[in-house]
C-alpha positions as CSV (number, residue, x, y, z in Angstrom):
1,M,-8.0,-27.8,-4.7
2,N,-8.9,-25.5,-7.5
3,D,-6.3,-24.5,-10.1
4,N,-5.5,-21.1,-8.7
5,S,-5.1,-22.7,-5.1
6,Q,-2.8,-25.4,-6.6
7,D,-0.6,-22.9,-8.5
8,E,-0.1,-20.8,-5.4
9,H,0.7,-23.7,-3.1
10,Y,3.0,-25.0,-5.8
11,R,4.7,-21.6,-6.3
12,Q,5.3,-21.1,-2.6
13,A,6.7,-24.6,-1.9
14,R,8.9,-24.5,-5.3
15,E,10.3,-21.2,-4.1
16,V,11.6,-23.1,-0.9
17,F,12.6,-26.0,-2.8
18,D,14.6,-23.8,-5.0
19,Q,16.6,-22.2,-2.4
20,L,18.1,-25.4,-1.2
21,D,21.6,-25.8,-2.4
22,T,21.4,-29.5,-1.8
23,I,18.7,-31.5,-0.4
24,P,19.8,-33.0,2.9
25,I,18.8,-36.4,4.2
26,W,15.8,-35.4,6.1
27,N,13.0,-36.6,8.5
28,D,9.5,-35.3,9.6
29,G,11.5,-33.4,12.5
30,N,12.6,-30.9,9.6
31,Q,9.6,-28.6,9.5
32,T,10.6,-26.8,6.4
33,I,11.3,-29.6,4.1
34,S,8.4,-31.6,5.6
35,S,6.1,-28.9,4.9
36,I,7.1,-28.6,1.2
37,F,7.2,-32.5,0.9
38,S,3.5,-32.4,2.1
39,V,2.4,-29.8,-0.4
40,F,4.2,-31.6,-3.3
41,Q,2.6,-34.7,-2.2
42,Q,-0.9,-33.5,-2.2
43,L,-0.3,-31.7,-5.6
44,S,1.3,-35.0,-7.1
45,D,-1.9,-36.9,-5.8
46,D,-3.9,-34.5,-7.8
47,Y,-1.8,-35.0,-10.7
48,Y,-0.3,-31.5,-10.7
49,G,2.7,-32.5,-12.7
50,K,5.0,-29.9,-12.1
51,A,5.3,-31.2,-8.5
52,F,6.6,-34.6,-9.7
53,Y,10.2,-33.6,-10.0
54,P,10.7,-31.8,-6.6
55,L,8.6,-34.6,-4.9
56,S,10.8,-37.3,-6.2
57,K,13.9,-35.6,-5.4
58,L,12.7,-34.8,-1.8
59,Y,11.5,-38.4,-1.4
60,C,14.9,-39.8,-2.4
61,N,16.3,-38.1,0.7
62,R,13.9,-39.0,3.1
63,Q,15.7,-40.7,6.2
64,D,13.6,-43.7,5.9
65,V,14.1,-44.1,2.3
66,V,17.8,-43.7,2.4
67,E,18.0,-46.1,5.5
68,S,15.9,-48.9,3.7
69,G,18.2,-48.3,0.3
70,D,14.7,-48.5,-1.6
71,Q,15.4,-45.6,-4.2
72,P,12.0,-44.5,-5.8
73,N,13.0,-44.8,-9.3
74,C,9.3,-44.8,-10.3
75,L,9.1,-41.3,-9.2
76,A,12.2,-40.2,-11.1
77,Q,10.7,-41.7,-14.2
78,L,7.2,-40.2,-14.0
79,A,8.9,-36.8,-13.2
80,F,11.0,-37.2,-16.6
81,E,7.9,-38.4,-18.5
82,W,5.8,-35.7,-17.5
83,C,8.2,-32.9,-18.2
84,F,9.4,-34.5,-21.3
85,F,5.7,-34.7,-22.6
86,N,5.1,-31.2,-21.6
87,Q,8.2,-29.8,-22.8
88,S,6.6,-27.6,-25.6
89,I,4.8,-25.5,-22.8
90,Q,6.7,-22.3,-22.5
91,D,7.8,-22.8,-18.8
92,V,11.5,-22.5,-17.9
93,E,10.9,-24.5,-14.7
94,I,9.9,-27.5,-16.9
95,W,13.0,-27.0,-19.0
96,R,15.3,-26.4,-16.2
97,D,14.0,-29.8,-14.5
98,L,14.5,-31.5,-17.8
99,G,18.0,-30.2,-17.9
100,R,18.8,-31.3,-14.2
101,M,17.4,-34.9,-15.1
102,Y,19.6,-35.2,-18.1
103,N,22.5,-33.7,-16.1
104,E,22.1,-36.4,-13.4
105,G,20.9,-39.2,-15.1
106,Y,17.9,-39.0,-13.0
107,G,14.7,-40.5,-14.6
108,A,16.7,-40.5,-17.9
109,E,19.8,-41.6,-19.3
110,Q,22.4,-39.1,-18.3
111,N,23.2,-37.0,-21.4
112,D,25.2,-33.8,-21.3
113,E,24.3,-32.4,-24.8
114,Q,20.5,-32.9,-23.8
115,A,21.2,-31.1,-20.3
116,V,22.9,-28.2,-22.1
117,Y,20.0,-27.9,-24.5
118,W,17.4,-27.7,-21.7
119,F,19.4,-25.3,-19.7
120,S,20.0,-23.3,-22.7
121,K,16.1,-22.9,-23.2
122,A,15.6,-21.6,-19.7
123,A,18.6,-19.5,-19.7
124,E,17.5,-17.7,-23.1
125,Q,14.1,-16.9,-21.2
126,G,16.2,-15.2,-18.3
127,D,16.1,-17.8,-15.8
128,S,18.9,-17.5,-13.6
129,A,18.9,-20.9,-12.3
130,G,19.1,-22.2,-15.8
131,Q,21.9,-19.8,-16.6
132,C,23.9,-20.8,-13.6
133,E,23.5,-24.5,-14.5
134,L,24.6,-23.8,-17.9
135,G,27.5,-21.9,-16.8
136,A,28.7,-25.0,-14.6
137,M,28.1,-27.3,-17.6
138,H,30.4,-25.0,-19.7
139,A,32.9,-24.2,-17.0
140,E,33.2,-28.3,-16.7
141,G,33.5,-28.6,-20.6
142,R,30.3,-30.9,-20.5
143,G,27.8,-30.9,-23.4
144,I,29.7,-28.4,-25.8
145,P,30.8,-29.5,-29.1
146,Q,34.5,-30.7,-29.4
147,I,35.3,-27.8,-31.8
148,M,34.6,-25.5,-28.8
149,K,36.8,-27.3,-26.4
150,T,39.8,-26.8,-28.6
151,Q,39.6,-23.1,-29.0
């Protein structure tokens, strides 16, 4: 796959992934999730780094993985390391993914302040998902300085 083709395939699969409120436990009978999983898997095999996070999240909820109890921590770690290494790229998806990983303790140690930092970076660029995540953190009183909590 060439770079333009990879970008196009990623973009289409990411749009579907981002529309999932939660990732259900799935199997190959779920055509929508199976399809985007295949795209992310191919992109990952080609070391298209932005695919690591959604692939790892989908992989964790595959029915056979859930039933085996064998969580793919190495995929979460790879997703975090790639995003962290590429944080200087002006890309709200990378920042939002970092925020989510810090928020959940997924591939990294859970850290509310770091989650707020990365969601804020995405939100400042007009990313609605980053704004929503940041709003949820503030509504829960997580990751904000103590002085702001008492006002």
